[in-house]
DRENDRENVEX-720381 format. One line per field, with one value per residue (C-alpha): residue number from 1; residue in one letter; x, y, z. Coordinates in nm, 3 decimals. Example, Ala and Ser with C-alpha at 12.3 -4.5 7.8 and 13.67 -1.06 7.14 Angstrom:
seq	1_2
type	a_s
xx	1.230_1.367
yy	-0.450_-0.106
zz	0.780_0.714
END
This chain:
seq	1_2_3_4_5_6_7_8_9_10_11_12_13_14_15_16_17_18_19_20_21_22_23_24_25_26_27_28_29_30_31_32_33_34_35_36_37_38_39_40_41_42_43_44_45_46_47_48_49_50_51_52_53_54_55_56_57_58_59_60_61_62_63_64_65_66_67_68_69_70_71_72_73_74_75_76_77_78_79_80_81_82_83_84_85_86_87_88_89_90_91_92_93_94_95_96_97_98_99_100_101_102_103_104_105_106_107_108_109_110_111_112_113_114_115_116_117_118_119_120_121_122_123_124_125_126_127_128_129_130_131_132_133_134_135_136_137_138_139_140_141_142_143_144_145_146_147_148_149_150_151_152_153_154_155_156_157_158_159_160_161_162_163_164_165_166_167_168_169_170_171_172_173_174_175_176_177_178_179_180_181_182_183_184_185_186_187_188_189_190_191_192_193_194_195_196_197_198_199_200_201_202_203_204_205_206_207_208_209_210_211_212_213_214_215_216_217_218_219_220_221_222_223_224_225_226_227_228_229_230_231_232_233_234_235_236_237_238_239_240_241_242_243_244_245_246_247_248_249_250_251_252_253_254_255_256_257_258_259_260_261_262_263_264_265_266_267_268_269_270_271_272_273_274_275_276_277_278_279_280_281_282_283_284_285_286_287_288_289_290_291_292_293_294_295_296_297_298_299_300_301_302_303_304_305_306_307_308_309_310_311_312_313_314_315_316_317_318_319_320
type	m_r_a_i_r_i_e_k_h_g_g_p_e_v_m_r_w_t_e_l_p_d_p_t_p_g_p_g_e_a_l_v_r_v_g_a_a_g_v_n_y_m_d_v_g_a_r_a_e_g_g_p_g_w_a_a_p_a_v_l_g_v_e_g_t_g_r_v_t_a_l_g_e_g_a_r_d_l_a_v_g_d_r_v_a_w_f_y_h_p_g_s_y_a_e_l_l_a_v_p_v_d_s_l_v_k_v_p_d_g_i_s_d_e_t_a_a_a_v_m_m_q_g_l_t_a_s_h_l_s_t_e_t_y_p_i_r_p_g_d_t_a_v_v_h_a_a_a_g_g_v_g_r_l_l_t_q_m_i_g_a_r_g_g_r_v_i_g_l_v_s_r_e_e_k_a_p_m_a_k_e_a_g_a_d_h_v_l_v_h_s_g_g_g_f_e_e_q_i_r_e_l_t_g_g_q_g_a_h_v_v_y_d_g_g_g_a_g_t_f_r_s_s_q_l_s_l_r_p_h_g_v_h_a_y_y_g_p_f_m_g_v_p_t_l_r_p_t_d_l_p_n_s_i_l_l_t_y_p_v_v_h_h_h_v_p_t_r_e_a_l_l_r_r_t_g_e_v_f_d_l_i_l_a_g_r_l_v_p_r_v_t_g_r_y_p_l_a_d_a_a_r_a_h_a_d_l_e_s_r_r_t_t_g_k_l_l_l_l_p
xx	3.490_3.675_4.022_4.242_4.238_4.334_4.186_4.487_4.839_4.949_4.966_4.789_4.464_4.421_4.381_4.005_3.830_3.623_3.372_3.470_3.343_3.511_3.743_3.721_4.012_4.096_4.300_4.611_4.511_4.379_4.141_4.288_4.122_4.412_4.526_4.802_4.929_5.262_5.347_5.664_5.826_5.758_5.373_5.451_5.595_5.350_5.072_5.262_5.405_5.304_5.544_5.567_5.252_5.121_4.890_4.587_4.325_4.493_4.446_4.786_5.005_5.226_5.269_5.074_4.955_4.624_4.444_4.315_3.931_3.896_4.099_4.084_4.081_4.431_4.546_4.804_5.008_4.763_4.437_4.152_4.254_4.639_4.809_4.988_5.223_5.316_5.610_5.487_5.152_4.989_4.646_4.744_4.547_4.209_4.024_4.032_4.289_4.321_4.700_4.879_4.943_5.315_5.341_5.211_5.433_5.301_5.358_5.508_5.354_5.529_5.528_5.238_5.062_5.201_5.553_5.513_5.400_5.671_5.950_5.806_5.899_6.173_6.301_6.366_6.510_6.754_6.841_6.898_7.141_7.329_7.372_7.376_7.416_7.723_7.757_7.876_8.189_8.308_8.476_8.350_8.216_7.872_7.705_7.336_7.098_6.785_6.907_6.629_6.374_6.191_6.458_6.762_6.654_6.654_6.963_7.148_7.049_7.118_7.462_7.547_7.440_7.704_7.976_7.961_8.014_7.760_7.773_7.408_7.282_6.958_6.791_6.705_6.873_6.582_6.613_6.965_6.886_6.668_6.952_7.160_6.906_6.916_7.295_7.448_7.830_7.810_7.553_7.569_7.289_7.242_6.942_7.130_7.508_7.827_7.898_8.191_8.467_8.327_8.292_8.650_8.756_8.565_8.729_9.111_9.083_8.997_8.632_8.352_8.329_7.965_7.726_7.353_7.186_6.802_6.836_6.810_6.996_7.068_7.293_7.419_7.798_7.883_7.788_8.037_8.301_8.274_8.387_8.715_8.873_8.652_8.355_8.010_7.754_7.428_7.148_6.806_6.630_6.497_6.162_6.366_6.548_6.732_7.081_7.248_7.651_7.913_8.145_8.421_8.234_8.259_8.556_8.809_8.729_8.418_8.153_7.776_7.480_7.123_6.904_6.552_6.248_6.207_6.566_6.526_6.331_6.312_6.195_5.957_6.253_6.435_6.105_6.092_6.460_6.506_6.175_6.277_6.589_6.403_6.166_6.425_6.639_6.311_6.235_6.603_6.555_6.831_6.598_6.331_6.107_5.972_5.620_5.568_5.278_4.926_4.632_4.293_4.312_4.078_4.353_4.637_4.621_4.754_5.019_5.125_5.166_5.346_5.587_5.675_5.728_6.019_5.900_5.821_6.062_6.040_5.731_5.406_5.100_4.754_4.491_4.165
yy	-0.400_-0.429_-0.578_-0.707_-1.085_-1.352_-1.685_-1.849_-1.728_-1.555_-1.218_-0.889_-1.018_-1.244_-0.956_-0.910_-0.631_-0.847_-0.772_-0.958_-0.941_-0.656_-0.810_-0.801_-0.752_-1.048_-1.043_-0.827_-0.674_-0.336_-0.286_-0.025_0.154_0.143_0.503_0.383_0.051_-0.006_-0.205_-0.428_-0.655_-0.912_-0.839_-0.937_-1.278_-1.362_-1.284_-1.457_-1.760_-1.769_-1.919_-1.967_-1.816_-1.715_-1.982_-1.896_-1.755_-1.437_-1.075_-0.951_-0.674_-0.661_-0.294_0.021_0.303_0.384_0.480_0.255_0.211_-0.049_-0.261_-0.603_-0.756_-0.672_-0.470_-0.223_0.116_0.205_0.406_0.433_0.723_0.674_0.688_0.350_0.179_-0.176_-0.349_-0.703_-0.788_-0.998_-0.895_-0.518_-0.439_-0.384_-0.133_-0.291_-0.481_-0.627_-0.649_-0.737_-0.442_-0.562_-0.529_-0.156_0.167_0.500_0.768_1.084_1.419_1.562_1.253_1.176_0.851_0.847_0.868_0.652_0.380_0.454_0.351_0.058_-0.234_-0.045_0.146_-0.111_-0.307_-0.035_0.024_-0.348_-0.380_-0.077_-0.109_-0.504_-0.693_-0.487_-0.171_0.109_0.322_0.626_0.599_0.270_0.229_0.061_-0.058_-0.013_-0.173_0.003_0.291_0.516_0.260_0.210_0.015_0.178_0.534_0.505_0.291_0.522_0.809_0.602_0.526_0.848_0.983_0.705_0.859_0.589_0.650_0.530_0.386_0.346_0.121_0.211_0.028_0.334_0.667_0.851_0.708_0.844_1.204_1.033_0.821_1.153_1.325_1.058_1.119_0.858_0.983_0.801_0.620_0.353_0.256_-0.122_-0.352_-0.663_-0.779_-0.655_-0.336_-0.469_-0.323_-0.009_-0.052_-0.164_0.168_0.383_0.218_0.221_-0.133_-0.238_-0.314_-0.245_-0.303_-0.426_-0.485_-0.435_-0.643_-0.668_-0.724_-1.098_-1.383_-1.144_-0.931_-1.207_-1.283_-0.919_-0.824_-1.046_-0.950_-0.604_-0.660_-0.664_-0.958_-1.024_-0.777_-0.839_-0.935_-0.876_-1.045_-0.950_-1.045_-1.357_-1.315_-1.179_-1.522_-1.737_-1.848_-2.190_-2.198_-2.396_-2.246_-2.252_-2.016_-1.728_-1.493_-1.312_-1.467_-1.274_-1.298_-1.405_-1.304_-1.352_-1.129_-1.213_-1.011_-1.131_-1.061_-0.681_-0.673_-1.003_-0.882_-0.598_-0.406_-0.413_-0.282_-0.005_0.078_0.064_0.250_0.493_0.550_0.591_0.814_1.043_1.051_1.188_1.442_1.568_1.627_1.340_1.085_1.200_0.903_0.995_0.878_0.849_0.656_0.692_0.440_0.398_0.037_-0.094_-0.022_-0.254_-0.471_-0.180_-0.057_-0.409_-0.408_-0.086_-0.188_-0.527_-0.286_-0.151_0.193_0.314_0.484_0.569_0.439_0.279_0.322_0.213_0.429_0.282
zz	-0.189_-0.526_-0.602_-0.870_-0.866_-1.069_-1.136_-1.340_-1.435_-1.746_-1.936_-1.789_-1.934_-1.672_-1.411_-1.333_-1.131_-0.882_-0.625_-0.303_0.045_0.289_0.521_0.892_1.149_1.331_1.676_1.624_1.277_1.141_0.873_0.634_0.344_0.075_-0.063_-0.284_-0.377_-0.529_-0.877_-0.840_-1.088_-0.829_-0.876_-1.252_-1.154_-0.924_-1.174_-1.453_-1.314_-0.938_-0.688_-0.330_-0.173_-0.513_-0.617_-0.824_-0.739_-0.562_-0.530_-0.628_-0.474_-0.177_-0.063_-0.013_0.217_0.370_0.662_0.943_0.978_1.241_1.484_1.560_1.931_2.086_1.825_1.994_1.910_1.650_1.632_1.387_1.145_1.160_0.818_0.788_0.538_0.484_0.332_0.207_0.256_-0.013_-0.160_-0.166_-0.505_-0.321_-0.172_0.178_0.345_0.687_0.804_1.132_1.304_1.342_0.952_0.962_1.023_1.082_0.808_0.912_0.871_0.580_0.392_0.139_0.092_-0.287_-0.151_0.128_-0.103_-0.374_-0.083_0.092_-0.118_-0.366_-0.097_0.166_-0.087_-0.197_0.169_0.242_-0.084_-0.015_0.392_0.443_0.132_0.028_0.275_0.071_0.170_0.065_-0.237_-0.369_-0.723_-0.764_-1.093_-1.059_-1.336_-1.444_-1.245_-1.394_-1.253_-0.900_-0.725_-0.941_-0.879_-0.502_-0.462_-0.696_-0.435_-0.134_-0.267_-0.335_0.031_0.150_-0.027_-0.318_-0.691_-0.937_-1.298_-1.383_-1.668_-1.859_-2.128_-2.362_-2.449_-2.335_-1.973_-1.907_-1.810_-1.544_-1.407_-1.410_-1.218_-0.926_-0.911_-1.121_-1.207_-1.535_-1.727_-2.017_-2.222_-2.270_-2.314_-2.243_-2.143_-2.321_-2.090_-1.887_-2.093_-2.051_-1.660_-1.660_-1.847_-1.582_-1.316_-1.448_-1.535_-1.182_-1.219_-0.952_-0.580_-0.622_-0.906_-0.811_-1.069_-1.125_-1.502_-1.519_-1.690_-1.991_-1.771_-1.516_-1.691_-1.755_-1.437_-1.285_-1.543_-1.444_-1.097_-0.930_-0.751_-0.430_-0.556_-0.497_-0.763_-0.583_-0.807_-0.709_-1.068_-1.020_-1.217_-1.477_-1.542_-1.325_-1.488_-1.392_-1.327_-1.182_-0.904_-1.175_-1.392_-1.144_-1.248_-1.062_-0.712_-0.691_-0.442_-0.559_-0.329_-0.380_-0.155_-0.107_0.004_0.333_0.416_0.358_0.699_0.883_1.205_1.325_1.479_1.142_0.943_1.220_1.194_0.815_0.725_0.988_0.807_0.459_0.598_0.743_0.420_0.246_0.493_0.465_0.111_0.036_-0.091_-0.385_-0.518_-0.848_-0.929_-1.285_-1.321_-1.148_-1.255_-1.127_-0.944_-1.194_-1.478_-1.300_-1.616_-1.815_-1.542_-1.567_-1.914_-1.927_-1.675_-1.888_-2.202_-2.015_-2.151_-1.798_-1.536_-1.151_-0.960_-1.094_-0.843_-0.835_-0.669_-0.555
END
């Protein structure tokens, strides 16, 4: 099989289209032929800097969809030919992947491979952010960073489905219509901080109930100044920079939380429940992922370069 592998950390140029031995499913695993792999900022961080579980050499990627081609000993609840998706399994930028069956979910009829791949990481992240990190209630005002992006677009739709009001932030004027299409009630164009006064004007001087901030260190302070007392700053942008602060730097008695990927679906039960909720929203037409970039798997470096340029919106997929 072929896969996208790095031998060292660095820019997109370190990504190599590499021939590797076909994997063999071990006990409790399924061999999956990958149909679509998702591209995430997490992948950019893993490529550029590494981190826990991402020492080079490594095959990049953590999510995707595909079809089961073989089962290892003791693998249950799946059959050869089933369409499946996974939330987090390192090495997903590949033609074949051996995945524990407990990490796989069946893709319902009526949902395409591309749609399923577009909502595994980003959709389950958005679901966790809007239902557990800060459970949106009818009438709540939420600020969503990168509201035209992959997580931001899905998060905007989920907040609206729960009766919340969204103030979306986008980095470029041309992205504003996409955030509005996703359901944002107001859209502000900012490439960094300095938006807090506009948020306060839009909330009658009170501030937002929650800011979902994947914008990185440059937006950290303004996000906090946009909140009302006891508002929640959900900071999920560690690969965009991690600021340092003292507890006394926090304004207005706000609450700061740092949701991490393994808390989105910590158990098999949570994976099934949360993917079921997301798939149901898609089938009901209340959640519409927007795939805006499709690249051959061999061109993964170009997908990374496009994502880092901030020119992209929606979801980018790699197609083996």
